[in-house]
N, C-alpha and C positions, 0 to 999 in steps of 0.2 A: 653728301651726294643726294640728288633728288630721287623721287619715287619713280621708278621705271614702269612703263605701261605693261600690263600683263592682261591677256585676254580673259583670265579667270578673275580679275579684279572686279568687285562690284562697283556700281556707279557712285556709291557714297564714299568710296575710299579716297582719301586725299591724294591728289595728283600734284606733286610739288617738284620744282626744279631749282637749282642754284645757277643763276646766270652771271657770267663774268664779262666785263669789257676792259680791254687793255688800251688805255690812252697813252701810247708810247711816243717818245721823242724820236723823230726820224733822223737818220744819218744820210749823208749823200752817198754812202757806200752800201750796196745791196748786202754784202757779206755781214756787215754790222747789224743791219736791219733783221736779217734772218736769225742771227744769234740772239737778238733781243726778243723776237717772236718766240723762239724756243724757250727762252728764260721765262717769259710770261705764261707760256703753256704749262710749264712746271709749277709756277707760282699759283696759277688758277686751280690746277689739280690738287695742290697741297691745301687749298681752302675748300675742297669738296665740290668744286664747280662741275656741272654737267657739260657745259659748253663755254667756250671763250671766243669772243669776236674781236677782230683787229680792225683798225681804220682802213679807209680806202687806199689802195696802192701801197700796201705796207712793205713791199719788198724793194722796189726800185724807185729812185728819185731822180738822180742826175747821171748815174754812171752807165745807163743803157737806154736805148730808144726802141729796140726791137722787142716784140711781145714774147712772153714766156710760153713754152710748151709744157704740157702736163708732165712730161718726162724730165724736165729740168732738175738737176741735182738739188737746187734750193727747195723746190716743191717736195721732192722726195724726203729731204731732211725734216721738213715740217710734218709730213705725214708720219714719219718714223717717231717723232716726238709725241704725236698724238697717241700712237700705239703704245709707247712706253708708259704713258701717263693715263691711258684709258679715258680720254676726254674728247668730246666733239669740238670742232674748231672751224671758224670762218676766216678765210684770208681773201684778199682781192688784189688785183693788178690788171695789166693788159695781158690777156691770154689769147692764143691762137687756137681756133677751132675750125677744122675743115678748110684751112687756107685763108681764113678771115680773122681779123683782129677785133676783139671786143674788150670793153672794160667789164670784167667779170669777177664774181665772187665764187670761190670754191668751198664746198662743204665736205669736211672729213669726219668720219665716224670714230668710235673708240678704238677701232682696229687700224686706224690710219688710212682707211679706204676712201677714195673720192666717190661720194654717193650722188653727186649732182652739182650743177652750177647754175648761176643766174647771170644774165648779161644786162647791163644798165640800159634802160629804155630811153630815159630823158637825158641826153648828152648835153653837157655845158662845160666849155673850156677843155674838152678832151682833145687828144691828138686827132688831127684831121683824117688819119687812116683808120680810126676806130669806128666801127659800125654800131648802130643802135640795135639793142635786143628787141624782141617782139613779145615774148611770153612771160607771164608770171608763173611761179612754181611754189608748191607747198610740199615740204619734205616731212615724212614720218620718221621721227626719232624714237628712242626708247624712253623719252620723257615727255614728249608732246609733239604737236604739229607746228612746224616753223616755216617761215618764208624769209626771203631776203630782197631788199631793194638797195640801191646805191645812190648816195648823195642827193642830186637834184631831183631824183624820183620822189623825194619827200614832199614836193609841192603839188603832186598830182593826187587829189583825193580819190578820183575814180580808180586809180591803180590800186590803192589800198582797199577799196570796196571789192574789186575783183579778187584780191587775195582773201578777203573775208569770206566771200561766197565759196571759196575752195576749201574753207575749214581751218585756216591758220589760227593759232592761238598766241603766237608771238612773232613779230616781224623785226628782223635785225637790219640796221641801216648803217653800214660802214660808209664814212664820208670824209671829205676834206672841204669844210665849209668856210668860204671866204666872203667878207663883206665888201660892198661897193660903196665907196665914198660918195659917189654921185647921188646915191639914194637918200642921203641924209645931210643936213646942214652942219651938224655937230654930233659929238658922242657916237661916232660911227660904230665902234665895236659894241658898245653897250646896247644900242638900239637893235643891232642885228642879232645879238645874243637873245634879246627878248623875243624877236621874231622867230628864231630857231626853237626856243622853248615852246612858243605858242604852236608852232607847226607840229612838233613831236607829241605834245599833249593833246592837240586836236585830233591827230590821226588815231591815237589810242582811244580817246573817248567816243568819237563818232563811229568807231568800229567795234568797241567793247572787246579789245584784246590788248596785249602788252606790246610795247615798242621799245627797242634798245638801239640807241644812237651812239656811234663811236667815232670820234675825231682823233687826229694825232696832235702832237706838239712839234712845231717847227720854228725856224727863225723868222718866218714871214710875219710881218706886223698885222696883215689883214686876215690871218687865220683865226677862226673861232675855236679855240681849244676847249671844247665842252663835250662831255659824254654823259649819257643818262639812261637809266632803266626806268621806264614809265608804265604805270598801270592806268586804266581808264579814268581814275579819279585823282591820282597824284604822282609826283616824282618820287620813286622809291629810293633811288641812290643817284648821286651825280658827282662829277669832278670837273673842275674848271682851272685852266691855266697852268697845269703842271702834269708831269708824267705820273702814272699810277694805275693800279688795278682797282676796280670797284666790283662788288658782288652783291647780289640780292636774291633771296629766296622768293619765288613767285608761286602762287597757288592757282592752277588752271581751273579748279572748281569755281573760282570767282566768276568765270565767264558765263556759264549757264545761269548762275545766280543773278547776274546783272541783266541777262536776257529776260529773265522772269520779272525782275524789278521794273524794267523799262518796256516790257511786253514787246520785245523785238522778235520778229519772225523773218527768217532768211528766205529770200526767193531763189529758187534753183535756176 
């Protein structure tokens, strides 16, 4: 388990965290997806992870069209699993807030409490009833400052810069990334995978923070089943084309070190 932030810690104390991504195979039944999410929460906790992130829309696929409310039993089950295993968790799906539907990610703490959510800003291929979010957010956890984007938000460099200015140290990106055959003459999946890797590594380097991308596995041939934990300089851990959990320990002290190396100054 990573080093939790303490106000009494000195600046030179190592601030580390273990990040987990669950690239799960989706079922067409929400009940089965929830059971799998709970299984991977337990698995991530057993590996000492501080937080586990799941892919975009990890609960429902085809057996429901209406958005979830935060009081839905499936949501409560996942929260209870976080509490039992003392782990932070990110899930996403279509959720209803104040009578409106958003493609949103929920953040749960080690007590299973919902400490905040993020609504996707850059919609692409979403339900026509889904509304675009407007605001980026940075959440303070006991291991570091994190932010969340969803899927097609990844192509917006200015969005990641806004997150950087708010002090984020790692950005999680649950997604379902599909390639477009019309964009390439051949090797569609191979070329779009290269594009996806380029995007996630560029977002990490240009902002000098960590980025964690999480995709699912499905039977759709155009899905890029690829997940990765990325530092500003390299891919720390990745998984492609199969279900599984990846973990990596990251050191948040690398961020100020890289700021000094590249003489980066943040504008308020």
